[in-house]
Structures are given as C-alpha cells and as structure tokens.
Wavefront OBJ file of the C-alpha trace (Angstrom):
o trace
v 84.190 -29.793 -104.224
v 82.910 -30.883 -107.619
v 80.013 -33.253 -108.023
v 79.410 -35.278 -111.149
v 76.163 -36.679 -112.443
v 76.272 -39.782 -114.609
v 74.007 -39.140 -117.589
v 72.939 -41.659 -120.214
v 70.916 -41.214 -123.378
v 67.186 -41.262 -122.670
v 66.539 -42.784 -126.118
v 69.074 -45.620 -126.410
v 70.746 -45.720 -122.966
v 74.313 -45.170 -124.242
v 76.910 -43.297 -122.157
v 78.743 -41.787 -125.151
v 77.455 -38.187 -124.919
v 78.784 -34.767 -125.868
v 77.577 -31.321 -124.877
v 75.300 -29.793 -127.490
v 74.761 -26.160 -126.483
v 72.140 -24.760 -124.169
v 68.382 -24.385 -124.339
v 66.596 -21.025 -124.269
v 66.375 -21.097 -120.481
v 70.074 -21.953 -120.080
v 69.823 -25.685 -119.410
v 72.651 -27.816 -120.812
v 71.741 -29.959 -123.839
v 73.459 -33.243 -124.750
v 73.793 -35.225 -127.982
v 74.252 -38.983 -128.115
v 77.064 -40.169 -130.393
v 75.408 -43.566 -130.804
v 71.869 -42.609 -131.914
v 72.509 -38.933 -132.746
v 69.515 -37.639 -130.780
v 69.656 -34.530 -128.629
v 68.083 -34.123 -125.184
v 68.266 -32.270 -121.872
v 68.973 -33.909 -118.531
v 66.142 -32.014 -116.809
v 63.197 -30.281 -118.426
v 61.377 -27.308 -116.928
v 58.414 -27.742 -119.285
v 56.317 -30.630 -117.939
v 55.003 -31.808 -121.307
v 58.527 -32.893 -122.356
v 59.145 -35.034 -119.290
v 59.216 -38.810 -119.638
v 55.885 -40.588 -119.393
v 53.620 -37.561 -119.888
v 52.340 -38.669 -123.296
v 51.631 -42.151 -121.975
v 49.773 -40.699 -118.971
v 47.697 -38.529 -121.293
v 46.739 -41.544 -123.403
v 46.003 -43.726 -120.371
v 43.798 -41.116 -118.724
v 41.956 -40.509 -122.006
v 41.159 -44.198 -122.269
v 39.869 -44.074 -118.667
v 37.363 -41.358 -119.675
v 39.105 -38.413 -118.028
v 38.257 -35.010 -119.447
v 40.798 -32.639 -120.958
v 40.762 -30.333 -117.922
v 41.130 -33.291 -115.542
v 44.148 -34.573 -117.460
v 45.793 -31.150 -117.573
v 45.247 -30.684 -113.835
v 46.558 -34.188 -112.953
v 49.698 -33.993 -115.094
v 50.258 -30.235 -114.556
v 50.325 -29.266 -118.225
v 48.177 -26.893 -120.269
v 44.808 -28.080 -121.565
v 45.887 -26.847 -125.000
v 48.839 -29.259 -124.835
v 46.490 -32.130 -123.971
v 44.221 -31.257 -126.897
v 47.231 -31.040 -129.203
v 48.454 -34.491 -128.134
v 45.003 -35.994 -128.638
v 44.798 -34.484 -132.115
v 48.219 -35.912 -132.970
v 47.016 -39.345 -131.879
v 43.793 -38.965 -133.864
v 45.410 -37.813 -137.123
v 48.556 -39.962 -136.853
v 49.460 -42.278 -139.717
v 49.374 -45.394 -137.555
v 46.513 -46.826 -135.542
v 46.424 -45.078 -132.178
v 45.073 -46.482 -128.945
v 42.511 -43.689 -128.796
v 41.160 -44.511 -132.278
v 41.040 -48.225 -131.459
v 39.148 -47.530 -128.238
v 36.495 -45.451 -129.995
v 35.986 -48.205 -132.600
v 35.644 -50.754 -129.817
v 33.049 -48.557 -128.096
v 31.025 -48.285 -131.301
v 31.105 -52.052 -131.783
v 29.989 -52.659 -128.197
v 27.159 -50.137 -128.484
v 25.994 -51.605 -131.787
v 25.951 -55.113 -130.326
v 23.567 -54.226 -127.483
l 1 2 3 4 5 6 7 8 9 10 11 12 13 14 15 16 17 18 19 20 21 22 23 24 25 26 27 28 29 30 31 32 33 34 35 36 37 38 39 40 41 42 43 44 45 46 47 48 49 50 51 52 53 54 55 56 57 58 59 60 61 62 63 64 65 66 67 68 69 70 71 72 73 74 75 76 77 78 79 80 81 82 83 84 85 86 87 88 89 90 91 92 93 94 95 96 97 98 99 100 101 102 103 104 105 106 107 108 109 110
C-alpha cells in the first residue's frame, strides 16, 4: 500500500514542485517551479527547521544567554553565536541592534 504526502513550498506555498536530487544524508529535495527555491520536506539538522531563527532572536531579546538558547532550541552554541553575528552585521536594522540602542537610551535617561 502506497502512502502519499501532500507537500507545498515552504517559501511561497505553491503545490507545483519537482524532485531536485537528494541531500548528503539521503533526504529527498524539492524545487518549486513558481519561486524557484529548493528545500527539503524534513530536516535532520535543527538549525534549518522553521522558526528556529525567530526563536533565537526572541530569546536573545528576553536576555537568555547563548548556552541557554542552544539548550532550549537543541542547536549548537556556535550556531547561535553565528546567527547573532549575522543579525549584528546585517545590512538592515536588526531587532537585536534596535534593542541595544533602546537599552542605551533608557540607561542614559535615568
């Protein structure tokens, strides 16, 4: 008996997908014909799962430490540090940068 899983693009939500090879660990990859982006249905590496970057940012703004974040999300502390550095050196204003400016303004006002 065959079972089918309905998969849609995690970037644009379209159903027009084609197989796009396999990852290093043998997981099937898909490519969206609408937006052209490639993705896997399931990731074994936790840092690539949906919502991990947002959780990292949210916990940073709530004054969690790097080791606390890595333990809560189940990713490496080096990955957390890398994400925070990307946010810090990014071309656009990041939430982390805005929060530190806000903290400085509040401290200076007291």
